[in-house]
All heavy atoms as an XYZ file, in Angstrom:
771
protein
N      -2.499    -15.603      6.239
C      -2.874    -14.129      6.222
C      -4.215    -13.969      5.933
O      -4.969    -14.600      4.997
C      -1.983    -13.440      5.204
C      -2.305    -11.939      4.994
S      -1.422    -11.169      3.674
C       0.220    -11.375      4.272
N      -4.797    -13.099      6.708
C      -6.357    -12.852      6.524
C      -6.470    -11.453      5.801
O      -5.614    -10.695      5.660
C      -6.900    -12.666      7.908
O      -6.486    -11.579      8.593
C      -6.798    -13.878      8.708
N      -7.804    -11.141      5.576
C      -8.003     -9.856      4.745
C      -7.638     -8.766      5.809
O      -7.204     -7.661      5.299
C      -9.453     -9.870      4.503
C      -9.824     -8.755      3.568
S      -9.012     -8.733      2.010
C      -9.971     -9.953      1.128
N      -7.987     -8.859      7.100
C      -7.460     -7.913      8.082
C      -6.022     -7.647      8.087
O      -5.622     -6.480      8.006
C      -7.940     -8.346      9.530
O      -9.343     -8.635      9.415
C      -7.671     -7.283     10.539
N      -5.158     -8.647      7.883
C      -3.810     -8.395      7.888
C      -3.372     -7.655      6.604
O      -2.603     -6.752      6.584
C      -2.958     -9.736      7.781
C      -3.017    -10.448      9.106
N      -3.637    -11.739      9.355
C      -2.492    -10.117     10.353
C      -3.584    -12.122     10.449
N      -2.906    -11.178     11.145
N      -4.104     -8.022      5.536
C      -3.749     -7.333      4.268
C      -4.148     -5.839      4.321
O      -3.394     -4.982      3.864
C      -4.524     -8.049      3.125
C      -4.266     -7.322      1.694
C      -3.042     -7.413      1.135
C      -5.240     -6.713      1.085
C      -2.742     -6.779     -0.043
C      -5.113     -6.064     -0.041
C      -3.844     -6.100     -0.659
N      -5.326     -5.590      4.927
C      -5.638     -4.286      5.049
C      -4.721     -3.401      5.898
O      -4.439     -2.233      5.647
C      -7.136     -4.147      5.629
C      -8.178     -4.636      4.655
C      -9.537     -4.538      5.435
C     -10.655     -5.078      4.506
N     -11.848     -5.102      5.024
N      -4.202     -4.073      6.965
C      -3.273     -3.342      7.913
C      -1.990     -3.141      7.100
O      -1.521     -2.028      7.254
C      -3.020     -4.340      9.057
C      -2.176     -3.572     10.056
C      -2.472     -2.782     11.060
C      -0.747     -3.837     10.112
N      -1.336     -2.379     11.806
C      -0.251     -3.046     11.249
C       0.263     -4.573      9.512
C       1.065     -2.949     11.532
C       1.606     -4.499      9.832
C       1.993     -3.738     10.960
N      -1.521     -4.124      6.325
C      -0.341     -3.777      5.478
C      -0.598     -2.666      4.506
O       0.234     -1.785      4.304
C       0.169     -5.029      4.731
C       0.623     -6.100      5.718
C       1.147     -4.678      3.811
C       0.872     -7.426      5.147
N      -1.792     -2.514      3.960
C      -2.160     -1.491      2.996
C      -2.230     -0.201      3.664
O      -1.724      0.792      3.101
N      -2.857     -0.174      4.856
C      -2.768      1.188      5.598
C      -1.468      1.579      5.929
O      -1.005      2.777      5.806
C      -3.715      1.032      6.854
C      -5.167      1.107      6.712
C      -6.043      0.181      7.291
C      -5.787      2.086      5.923
C      -7.441      0.223      7.034
C      -7.100      2.216      5.723
C      -8.022      1.328      6.283
O      -9.258      1.349      6.128
N      -0.564      0.760      6.443
C       0.731      1.245      6.875
C       1.581      1.624      5.587
O       2.402      2.566      5.704
C       1.564      0.182      7.619
O       1.561     -1.163      6.874
C       0.910     -0.077      9.007
N       1.369      0.887      4.489
C       2.038      1.327      3.232
C       1.552      2.597      2.759
O       2.348      3.472      2.374
C       1.862      0.280      2.139
C       2.818      0.442      0.970
C       2.181      1.360     -0.099
O       0.981      1.474     -0.144
O       2.924      1.844     -0.920
N       0.278      2.919      2.732
C      -0.408      4.147      2.370
C       0.086      5.291      3.308
O       0.425      6.340      2.642
N       0.195      5.075      4.580
C       0.616      6.155      5.379
C       2.136      6.464      5.134
O       2.495      7.604      5.138
C       0.338      5.767      6.873
C       1.060      6.763      7.839
C      -1.150      5.787      7.206
N       2.944      5.367      4.922
C       4.278      5.713      4.788
C       4.625      6.403      3.329
O       5.503      7.294      3.462
C       5.154      4.321      4.697
O       4.805      3.469      3.508
N       3.804      6.036      2.471
C       3.832      6.945      1.030
C       3.482      8.388      1.380
O       4.110      9.197      0.775
C       2.965      6.109      0.164
C       3.075      6.580     -1.323
C       4.400      7.051     -1.768
C       2.072      6.788     -2.150
C       4.583      7.444     -3.033
C       2.189      7.202     -3.470
C       3.518      7.504     -3.896
N       2.413      8.612      1.974
C       1.963      9.943      2.249
C       3.035     10.708      3.151
O       3.328     11.901      2.876
C       0.621      9.965      2.939
C      -0.598      9.452      2.172
C      -1.857      9.470      2.955
C      -0.696     10.335      0.915
N       3.705     10.010      4.150
C       4.695     10.616      4.939
C       5.906     10.928      3.995
O       6.388     12.123      4.199
C       5.190      9.740      6.112
C       4.199      9.713      7.259
C       4.703      8.468      8.149
C       4.040     10.868      7.996
N       6.221     10.135      3.183
C       7.326     10.355      2.208
C       7.000     11.510      1.280
O       7.865     12.365      1.145
C       7.599      9.090      1.431
C       8.745      9.144      0.352
C      10.095      9.309      1.109
C       8.845      7.982     -0.451
N       5.859     11.572      0.711
C       5.401     12.652     -0.101
C       5.216     13.925      0.497
O       5.659     14.999      0.043
C       4.244     12.294     -0.947
C       4.399     11.171     -1.969
C       3.042     10.860     -2.618
C       5.305     11.469     -3.056
N       4.560     14.006      1.661
C       4.101     15.245      2.242
C       5.088     15.812      3.386
O       4.866     17.036      3.680
C       2.672     15.020      2.876
C       1.608     14.595      1.754
C       0.257     14.367      2.518
C       1.472     15.718      0.747
N       5.922     15.022      3.899
C       6.722     15.439      4.952
C       8.184     15.282      4.640
O       8.892     16.285      4.667
C       6.397     14.701      6.330
C       4.970     15.062      6.815
C       7.465     15.071      7.381
C       4.493     14.372      7.939
N       8.624     14.009      4.216
C       9.929     13.847      4.049
C      10.546     14.593      2.808
O      11.730     15.088      2.799
C      10.285     12.354      3.882
N       9.885     14.428      1.640
C      10.395     15.166      0.625
C      10.419     16.767      0.606
O      11.401     17.267      0.319
C       9.600     14.732     -0.750
C      10.007     13.254     -1.065
S       9.261     12.642     -2.523
C      10.097     13.541     -3.694
N       9.477     17.371      1.256
C       9.473     18.742      1.421
C      10.695     19.097      2.332
O      11.249     20.102      2.080
C       8.157     19.109      2.055
C       7.153     18.186      1.509
C       7.986     16.836      1.463
N      10.885     18.298      3.458
C      12.010     18.480      4.278
C      13.288     18.361      3.571
O      14.276     19.257      3.749
C      12.074     17.536      5.416
C      11.040     17.766      6.574
C      11.131     16.642      7.546
C      11.407     19.041      7.288
N      13.456     17.511      2.648
C      14.690     17.388      1.781
C      14.940     18.631      0.920
O      16.000     19.148      0.784
C      14.655     16.099      1.031
C      15.899     15.874      0.127
C      15.877     14.547     -0.614
C      17.193     14.485     -1.437
N      17.170     13.136     -2.136
N      13.872     18.897      0.089
C      14.041     19.926     -0.902
C      13.788     21.363     -0.495
O      14.374     22.225     -0.992
C      13.160     19.592     -2.195
C      13.574     18.265     -2.758
C      12.927     17.133     -2.690
C      14.778     18.190     -3.561
C      13.252     15.938     -3.240
C      15.240     17.149     -4.082
C      14.476     15.967     -4.011
O      14.877     14.735     -4.474
N      13.008     21.513      0.577
C      12.790     22.940      0.947
C      13.542     23.251      2.195
O      14.001     24.555      2.354
C      11.355     23.029      1.300
C      10.330     23.052      0.098
S       8.826     23.571      0.557
C       7.851     22.291     -0.272
N      13.932     22.360      3.151
C      14.662     22.663      4.241
C      16.075     22.044      4.285
O      16.901     22.329      5.205
C      13.937     22.120      5.495
N      16.461     21.277      3.265
C      17.780     20.795      3.115
C      18.061     19.624      4.167
O      19.226     19.528      4.501
N      17.106     19.040      4.457
C      17.304     17.769      5.504
C      17.047     16.518      4.653
O      15.940     15.911      4.737
C      16.353     17.923      6.680
C      16.446     19.352      7.342
C      16.524     16.803      7.614
C      15.400     19.516      8.296
N      18.000     15.931      4.046
C      17.921     14.634      3.300
C      17.769     13.464      4.196
O      17.272     12.385      3.679
C      19.129     14.647      2.430
C      20.166     15.332      3.145
C      19.401     16.433      3.855
N      18.014     13.542      5.405
C      17.944     12.336      6.270
C      16.517     11.884      6.313
O      16.245     10.561      6.445
C      18.456     12.633      7.692
C      18.502     11.545      8.713
C      19.369     10.368      8.157
C      18.957     11.969     10.009
N      15.546     12.663      6.260
C      14.194     12.319      6.496
C      13.802     11.425      5.207
O      13.079     10.392      5.497
C      13.204     13.590      6.356
N      14.162     11.692      4.078
C      13.841     10.823      2.907
C      14.634      9.423      3.058
O      13.999      8.440      2.755
C      14.280     11.525      1.583
C      14.177     10.522      0.365
C      13.369     12.681      1.349
N      15.771      9.528      3.562
C      16.543      8.278      3.764
C      15.770      7.237      4.667
O      15.586      6.225      4.452
C      17.899      8.567      4.222
O      18.608      9.334      3.493
N      15.281      7.864      5.862
C      14.657      7.040      6.720
C      13.184      6.657      6.310
O      12.928      5.422      6.375
C      14.480      7.717      8.141
C      15.936      7.947      8.664
C      13.645      7.029      9.136
C      16.059      8.953      9.967
N      12.478      7.590      5.931
C      11.073      7.271      5.562
C      11.002      6.497      4.203
O      10.293      5.656      4.112
C      10.194      8.588      5.507
C       8.776      8.236      4.966
C      10.220      9.268      6.825
N      12.055      6.822      3.406
C      12.085      6.095      2.142
C      12.450      4.699      2.263
O      11.755      3.807      1.720
N      13.301      4.264      3.221
C      13.642      2.897      3.363
C      12.485      2.176      3.922
O      12.145      1.022      3.645
C      14.868      2.765      4.354
N      11.721      2.775      4.901
C      10.636      2.137      5.603
C       9.494      1.899      4.505
O       8.918      0.841      4.438
C      10.081      3.017      6.678
N       9.270      2.919      3.735
C       8.210      2.825      2.615
C       8.631      1.788      1.563
O       7.804      1.016      1.234
C       8.031      4.153      1.899
C       7.189      4.013      0.739
N       5.858      3.777      0.943
C       7.451      4.142     -0.676
C       5.355      3.768     -0.411
N       6.268      3.858     -1.183
N       9.959      1.654      1.300
C      10.400      0.548      0.271
C      10.040     -0.796      0.913
O       9.571     -1.609      0.200
N      10.429     -1.016      2.111
C      10.123     -2.178      2.775
C       8.539     -2.568      2.774
O       8.097     -3.632      2.308
C      10.593     -2.310      4.203
C      10.183     -3.495      4.867
C      10.841     -4.798      4.747
C       9.241     -3.542      5.853
C      10.417     -5.885      5.438
C       8.723     -4.555      6.488
C       9.457     -5.877      6.278
N       7.714     -1.591      3.110
C       6.325     -1.757      3.195
C       5.645     -1.912      1.789
O       4.854     -2.726      1.599
C       5.637     -0.529      4.059
C       6.001     -0.475      5.426
C       5.619      0.791      6.056
C       5.300     -1.673      6.137
N       6.197     -1.220      0.841
C       5.792     -1.404     -0.561
C       5.981     -2.889     -1.062
O       5.116     -3.489     -1.571
C       6.661     -0.403     -1.523
C       6.345     -0.706     -2.941
C       5.108     -0.209     -3.578
C       7.213     -1.376     -3.805
C       4.847     -0.388     -4.924
C       6.989     -1.518     -5.103
C       5.784     -1.052     -5.641
N       7.195     -3.341     -0.799
C       7.473     -4.811     -1.168
C       6.513     -5.717     -0.445
O       5.954     -6.661     -1.044
C       8.999     -5.056     -1.044
C       9.199     -6.573     -1.196
C       9.839     -4.246     -2.042
N       6.370     -5.545      0.765
C       5.519     -6.292      1.639
C       3.990     -6.241      1.191
O       3.312     -7.377      1.009
C       5.529     -5.869      3.043
N       3.651     -5.144      0.737
C       2.217     -4.869      0.299
C       2.034     -5.641     -1.033
O       1.020     -6.367     -1.387
C       1.887     -3.433      0.067
C       0.502     -3.145     -0.455
C      -0.607     -3.204      0.412
C       0.345     -2.847     -1.744
C      -1.894     -3.087     -0.091
C      -0.922     -2.595     -2.281
C      -2.028     -2.609     -1.477
O      -3.194     -2.525     -1.866
N       2.983     -5.500     -1.996
C       2.893     -6.156     -3.240
C       2.810     -7.705     -3.148
O       2.086     -8.469     -3.754
C       3.880     -5.687     -4.285
C       3.929     -6.569     -5.490
C       3.737     -4.277     -4.554
N       3.747     -8.196     -2.290
C       3.898     -9.631     -2.108
C       2.629    -10.082     -1.315
O       2.063    -11.184     -1.742
C       5.074    -10.002     -1.157
C       6.422     -9.919     -1.720
C       7.576    -10.130     -0.869
C       6.500    -10.803     -2.880
N       2.019     -9.254     -0.406
C       0.801     -9.671      0.262
C      -0.358     -9.719     -0.860
O      -1.251    -10.506     -0.753
C       0.438     -8.672      1.395
N      -0.310     -8.749     -1.658
C      -1.429     -8.769     -2.672
C      -1.358     -9.916     -3.585
O      -2.401    -10.568     -3.989
C      -1.262     -7.420     -3.521
N      -0.207    -10.398     -4.027
C      -0.081    -11.560     -4.875
C      -0.578    -12.803     -4.037
O      -1.174    -13.535     -4.642
C       1.406    -11.772     -5.379
C       1.586    -13.078     -5.842
C       1.809    -10.651     -6.266
N      -0.174    -12.896     -2.735
C      -0.647    -13.999     -2.010
C      -2.126    -13.963     -1.792
O      -2.810    -15.045     -1.882
C       0.031    -13.917     -0.650
C      -0.504    -14.928      0.373
C      -0.128    -16.253      0.213
C      -1.481    -14.591      1.399
C      -0.642    -17.244      1.083
C      -1.987    -15.583      2.191
C      -1.586    -16.828      2.017
O      -2.101    -17.831      2.893
N      -2.662    -12.808     -1.511
C      -4.192    -12.681     -1.350
C      -4.898    -13.005     -2.676
O      -5.993    -13.724     -2.628
C      -4.512    -11.302     -0.866
C      -4.049    -10.979      0.484
S      -4.592    -12.034      1.842
C      -6.213    -11.402      2.023
N      -4.362    -12.595     -3.751
C      -4.926    -12.954     -5.046
C      -4.944    -14.490     -5.235
O      -6.006    -15.021     -5.782
C      -4.193    -12.366     -6.203
N      -3.882    -15.181     -4.793
C      -3.883    -16.614     -4.995
C      -4.783    -17.262     -3.891
O      -5.564    -18.170     -4.392
C      -2.358    -16.993     -4.703
C      -2.335    -18.629     -4.536
C      -2.294    -19.493     -5.577
C      -2.153    -19.194     -3.303
N      -2.275    -20.672     -5.034
C      -2.097    -20.669     -3.681
C      -2.102    -18.870     -1.982
C      -1.874    -21.646     -2.745
C      -1.927    -19.926     -1.028
C      -1.948    -21.306     -1.415
N      -4.702    -16.759     -2.762
C      -5.556    -17.446     -1.649
C      -7.050    -17.184     -1.910
O      -7.787    -18.166     -1.666
C      -5.192    -16.924     -0.314
C      -6.020    -17.505      0.823
C      -5.411    -17.082      2.215
N      -6.342    -17.764      3.119
C      -6.488    -17.364      4.339
N      -5.948    -16.206      4.726
N      -7.288    -17.912      5.243
N      -7.443    -16.091     -2.337
C      -8.897    -15.708     -2.409
C      -9.392    -15.876     -3.817
O     -10.535    -15.389     -4.127
C      -9.256    -14.474     -1.674
C      -9.068    -14.423     -0.241
C      -8.058    -13.832      0.419
C     -10.077    -15.118      0.599
C      -7.885    -13.791      1.787
C      -9.909    -15.195      1.910
C      -8.819    -14.526      2.542
N      -8.480    -16.179     -4.691
C      -8.838    -16.343     -6.098
C      -9.238    -15.031     -6.747
O     -10.324    -14.977     -7.433
C      -9.788    -17.459     -6.299
C      -9.089    -18.842     -5.851
C     -10.231    -19.902     -5.984
N      -9.845    -20.942     -5.057
C      -9.587    -22.167     -5.435
N      -9.690    -22.442     -6.766
N      -9.203    -23.077     -4.560
N      -8.607    -14.040     -6.453
C      -8.998    -12.736     -7.025
C      -8.707    -12.910     -8.610
O      -7.721    -13.507     -9.060
C      -8.121    -11.627     -6.512
C      -8.364    -11.200     -5.194
C      -9.371    -11.522     -4.296
C      -7.617    -10.308     -4.342
N      -9.256    -11.005     -3.105
C      -8.152    -10.136     -3.149
C      -6.412     -9.444     -4.657
C      -7.734     -9.359     -2.087
C      -5.931     -8.728     -3.711
C      -6.573     -8.688     -2.399
N      -9.409    -12.159     -9.398
C      -9.225    -12.111    -10.753
C      -8.062    -11.111    -11.027
O      -7.473    -10.475    -10.189
N      -7.499    -11.192    -12.313
C      -6.393    -10.291    -12.696
C      -6.715     -8.867    -12.511
O      -5.899     -8.060    -12.069
C      -6.145    -10.579    -14.148
C      -4.941     -9.776    -14.687
C      -3.597    -10.144    -14.246
C      -5.068     -8.745    -15.455
C      -2.613     -9.384    -14.748
C      -3.984     -8.005    -15.972
C      -2.755     -8.271    -15.604
N      -7.918     -8.446    -12.746
C      -8.352     -7.083    -12.504
C      -8.163     -6.639    -10.977
O      -7.605     -5.527    -10.826
C      -9.860     -6.939    -12.883
C     -10.355     -5.477    -12.838
C     -11.766     -5.364    -13.134
C     -12.359     -4.008    -12.910
N     -13.767     -3.862    -13.282
N      -8.602     -7.402    -10.083
C      -8.482     -7.027     -8.724
C      -7.028     -6.962     -8.269
O      -6.531     -6.025     -7.582
C      -9.201     -7.940     -7.709
C      -9.021     -7.586     -6.301
C     -10.724     -7.884     -8.083
N      -6.260     -7.884     -8.813
C      -4.789     -7.902     -8.399
C      -4.094     -6.757     -9.021
O      -3.374     -6.027     -8.390
C      -4.138     -9.146     -8.920
C      -2.572     -9.211     -8.701
C      -2.146     -9.202     -7.275
C      -2.030    -10.624     -9.312
N      -4.423     -6.432    -10.206
C      -3.913     -5.249    -10.968
C      -4.303     -3.848    -10.187
O      -3.465     -3.059     -9.926
C      -4.333     -5.144    -12.371
O      -3.966     -6.242    -13.033
C      -3.686     -3.870    -13.042
N      -5.560     -3.770     -9.675
C      -5.847     -2.736     -9.006
C      -5.181     -2.532     -7.626
O      -4.818     -1.496     -7.238
C      -7.400     -2.725     -8.729
C      -8.289     -2.453     -9.921
C      -9.803     -2.699     -9.629
C      -8.123     -1.025    -10.435
N      -4.983     -3.729     -7.040
C      -4.206     -3.627     -5.785
C      -2.796     -3.247     -5.892
O      -2.294     -2.371     -5.130
C      -4.309     -5.043     -5.121
N      -2.168     -3.757     -7.022
C      -0.794     -3.211     -7.235
C      -0.728     -1.715     -7.727
O       0.148     -1.038     -7.170
C      -0.068     -4.170     -8.235
C       1.265     -3.608     -8.651
C       0.066     -5.654     -7.732
N      -1.666     -1.437     -8.470
C      -1.765     -0.075     -8.908
C      -1.964      0.916     -7.701
O      -1.417      2.033     -7.668
C      -2.737      0.276     -9.891
C      -2.432     -0.195    -11.241
S      -3.659     -0.205    -12.464
C      -4.308      1.529    -12.376
N      -2.806      0.432     -6.816
C      -3.130      1.231     -5.515
C      -1.842      1.578     -4.732
O      -1.826      2.538     -3.998
C      -4.038      0.509     -4.760
N      -0.894      0.778     -4.847
C       0.447      0.943     -4.016
C       1.159      2.102     -4.498
O       2.084      2.579     -3.826
C       1.269     -0.354     -3.946
O       1.754     -0.627     -5.280
N       0.961      2.573     -5.737
C       1.795      3.618     -6.281
C       0.937      4.902     -6.480
O       1.488      5.922     -7.058
C       2.412      3.326     -7.704
C       3.459      2.086     -7.517
C       1.466      2.921     -8.686
N      -0.246      4.939     -5.977
C      -1.149      6.104     -6.097
C      -1.267      6.641     -4.636
O      -1.719      5.889     -3.722
C      -2.412      5.794     -6.740
C      -2.194      5.276     -8.138
C      -3.344      7.002     -6.723
C      -3.395      4.576     -8.833
N      -1.105      7.994     -4.493
C      -1.414      8.416     -2.993
C      -2.835      8.125     -2.729
O      -3.723      8.319     -3.506
C      -1.198      9.980     -3.084
C      -0.161     10.100     -4.234
C      -0.475      8.989     -5.255
N      -3.129      7.670     -1.566
C      -4.422      7.268     -0.957
C      -4.942      5.989     -1.617
O      -6.094      5.595     -1.372
C      -5.448      8.400     -1.097
C      -5.046      9.563     -0.338
C      -4.598     10.672     -0.974
C      -5.267      9.650      0.977
C      -4.259     11.853     -0.185
C      -4.834     10.879      1.699
C      -4.270     11.877      1.084
N      -4.108      5.415     -2.481
C      -4.677      4.268     -3.291
C      -4.946      3.049     -2.339
O      -6.074      2.595     -2.619
N      -4.248      2.684     -1.379
C      -4.647      1.546     -0.507
C      -5.945      1.822      0.224
O      -6.701      0.953      0.465
C      -3.509      1.292      0.414
C      -2.403      1.913     -0.303
C      -2.822      2.970     -1.112
N      -6.122      2.979      0.636
C      -7.318      3.370      1.339
C      -8.657      3.264      0.408
O      -9.603      2.759      0.784
C      -7.247      4.742      1.936
C      -5.928      5.052      2.622
C      -5.062      5.862      2.193
C      -5.899      4.349      3.921
C      -3.923      6.108      2.921
C      -4.635      4.623      4.633
C      -3.676      5.481      4.141
N      -8.404      3.719     -0.839
C      -9.518      3.518     -1.801
C      -9.859      2.193     -2.205
O     -10.885      1.761     -2.304
C      -9.162      4.402     -3.124
C      -9.139      5.869     -2.926
C      -8.492      6.535     -4.129
C     -10.456      6.425     -2.558
N      -8.767      1.511     -2.331
C      -8.908     -0.073     -2.613
C      -9.693     -0.684     -1.535
O     -10.628     -1.496     -1.780
C      -7.498     -0.710     -2.763
C      -7.506     -2.173     -3.091
C      -7.900     -2.358     -4.541
C      -6.326     -2.895     -2.734
N      -9.345     -0.406     -0.291
C      -9.946     -1.093      0.877
C     -11.568     -0.656      1.003
O     -12.323     -1.485      1.318
C      -9.277     -0.639      2.150
C      -9.735     -1.447      3.303
C     -10.855     -0.775      4.070
O     -10.954      0.313      4.196
O     -11.660     -1.670      4.750
N     -11.836      0.590      0.563
C     -13.128      0.925      0.674
C     -14.060      0.565     -0.581
O     -15.301      0.185     -0.399
C     -13.357      2.470      0.791
C     -12.758      3.044      2.056
C     -13.770      2.528      3.150
C     -13.251      3.061      4.493
N     -13.711      2.455      5.749
N     -13.461      0.513     -1.724
C     -14.210      0.309     -2.877
C     -14.060     -1.026     -3.607
O     -15.096     -1.615     -4.207
C     -13.926      1.341     -3.966
C     -13.874      2.770     -3.552
C     -14.888      3.442     -4.372
N     -15.175      4.820     -3.728
C     -15.393      5.831     -4.474
N     -15.385      5.782     -5.762
N     -15.758      7.026     -3.916
N     -13.035     -1.660     -3.543
C     -12.739     -2.984     -4.241
C     -12.882     -4.250     -3.360
O     -13.549     -5.152     -3.594
C     -11.422     -2.981     -4.894
C     -11.128     -4.207     -5.692
C     -11.376     -1.838     -6.018
N     -12.195     -4.100     -2.121
C     -12.219     -5.324     -1.303
C     -13.431     -5.753     -0.644
O     -13.675     -6.947     -0.523
C     -11.062     -4.974     -0.129
C      -9.690     -4.962     -0.595
C      -8.835     -4.694      0.524
C      -9.297     -6.046     -1.486
N     -14.354     -4.845     -0.480
C     -15.679     -5.381      0.114
C     -16.418     -6.390     -0.969
O     -16.922     -7.380     -0.444
C     -16.501     -4.077      0.362
C     -15.533     -3.084      0.517
C     -14.284     -3.258     -0.418
N     -16.241     -6.149     -2.122
C     -16.914     -7.076     -3.017
C     -16.134     -8.401     -3.102
O     -16.680     -9.466     -3.322
C     -16.960     -6.487     -4.491
O     -15.641     -6.170     -5.046
N     -14.764     -8.327     -2.845
C     -13.991     -9.550     -2.801
C     -14.278    -10.367     -1.544
O     -14.259    -11.605     -1.674
C     -12.454     -9.394     -3.063
O     -12.038     -8.574     -2.058
C     -12.183     -8.673     -4.414
N     -14.481     -9.781     -0.484
C     -14.828    -10.547      0.711
C     -16.125    -11.278      0.657
O     -16.236    -12.218      1.161
C     -14.879     -9.393      1.968
C     -13.425     -8.879      2.297
C     -13.521     -7.921      3.437
O     -14.640     -7.159      3.520
O     -12.603     -7.691      4.160
N     -17.104    -10.607     -0.159
C     -18.341    -11.426     -0.220
C     -18.197    -12.670     -1.054
O     -18.823    -13.609     -0.857
C     -19.388    -10.370     -0.783
C     -19.782     -9.298     -0.010
C     -20.656     -8.331     -0.701
C     -20.892     -7.018      0.034
N     -21.554     -6.013     -0.628
N     -17.350    -12.553     -2.070
C     -17.254    -13.779     -2.953
C     -16.220    -14.752     -2.426
O     -16.324    -15.868     -2.844
C     -16.807    -13.321     -4.457
O     -15.604    -12.565     -4.199
C     -17.818    -12.445     -5.008
N     -15.310    -14.330     -1.511
C     -14.390    -15.322     -1.140
C     -14.744    -16.158      0.147
O     -14.124    -17.024      0.509
C     -13.055    -14.518     -0.666
O     -13.290    -13.590      0.365
N     -15.850    -15.905      0.780
C     -16.332    -16.590      1.932
C     -17.060    -17.833      1.558
O     -17.450    -18.190      0.637
C     -17.187    -15.726      2.859
C     -16.449    -14.599      3.497
O     -15.307    -14.793      3.730
N     -17.136    -13.510      3.745
């Protein structure tokens, strides 16, 4: 897995989280359509697990410190977190891992 693959997983996980929070949950609680949460929630759950496993792998492969791994895992539970991680934290790890 390359850094590009990890970023792609991060983007898709981040988008799925935003879809869950901003579209699926309002549909469930305001419009009474729980199917949206079932579908988007399942997709997000899969992507969340894939992202955390990818973060652990990347930490091992590129010898990230505990701080970077912790930030990567925390980014998965914060809206817009993977996007911020990619812009603020990962560029410094790419310089040191080459």
